[in-house]
N, C-alpha and C positions, 0 to 999 in steps of 0.2 A: 111508321115516317114521324120525323120532326119536326113540328111546326113551328118551331121558336123564332120569333121576329125581333131583330134589334132594331132598334127604332132611332138608337142614337151610336154613335162612335163615339164614346167618352173616355179618356185617359182610365185606364185601373188605378186603384188606389194604391198600390204598391209603385208605378210609376211616378204619381205624385209625391209620395213620400221620398221618393229617390232624388226627384228633381231639385224639391221644396226643403224638406225638414234640415233644419242647421244652418239656413243660410240666412245672412243679414236682412233684416226687413227691409230696408233701403236697396237691395239687389233684386227684390220681389217685383216682378212686372203686376202692372198695376190694370184695372182696380183686383185688389189682391182681398180675400176672405182670412184675416188677422185673429184667430181666437186664443184667450187665455183659458184653459179649460174650467181652472180652479174657481173663475168668476162667472162663467158661463152654469157651471152644476149647481152653483150658489144661488143664482137669479131663478134657474128653473124650478128648484126646490122652493126656493120664495114663493114664485108663482103660485105653484102648488098650494103652500099655504094658505094664500090670498083666497085663492077658488075656494077650497073648504073652509073655512073662515068666513064666506060671502054666501055658502051654499051655493056655490056655482060648478057645472062640470067645466070642465079645464080640457079644451081641445087644441093639440100641437099645432102650430101653424109651420109649414114647410116652407114657404112661400121665400124667406128671406135668404135661410141657407142652404137650402136643398140639399142635405144631407143627410144619410141613413143616421151618422154617427148625431148631428144635432138633435133629429126625432128620439134616439137612445136617450139622451140626455135630459130632454123636454118629458119623456113618458118615465123616466129611472123614478121618480116620487111618486108616482101615481099608481096606484096598487089594481083600481079600480074601472076607471073610464080610460081604455086606451086608446083614445080617439084622436086622429087629426083634421085637420083641414088643409086642402091643398088648392092651388089655384090654376093651375094647369093638370090635362091629361099626362104628360111627361113628366111631371112631378109623381103623380101617383104609378105611373110605371116603375119608377124607377124605386117607389117603396116596394114595391112588388119586387122588382129586379133582385134587390138587395135584402131581400129574405126576412124584412120585419114583418109580414102576416103570418110568413110559416111560420116563423120560431115566436108568436104570440105579442110582439112587442107593440103590433099594432092591430087593433080587432075590430078598428068600425072608423 
């Protein structure tokens, strides 16, 4: 028996990529979350370096970006504490649904 439950009907990543990648920023509907991956990667690594220097554990916050890709960027520089903070059950569900727990990206 399949007990899978879909809590939301979100569009697939492929549908979003098809609809928005390559478009002019001015043509995107608002609000839009536009990211420079190089800057995000640099900032995530810097945050992890700061946490290490302070002797603190880093927990990635999902609240702002709400994406599997964002979590992967946040945890890429973190080999030990693969921990996150979610603000809603829907955010937690998306983390599980996108396979971040199953593939070991998120452990706590």
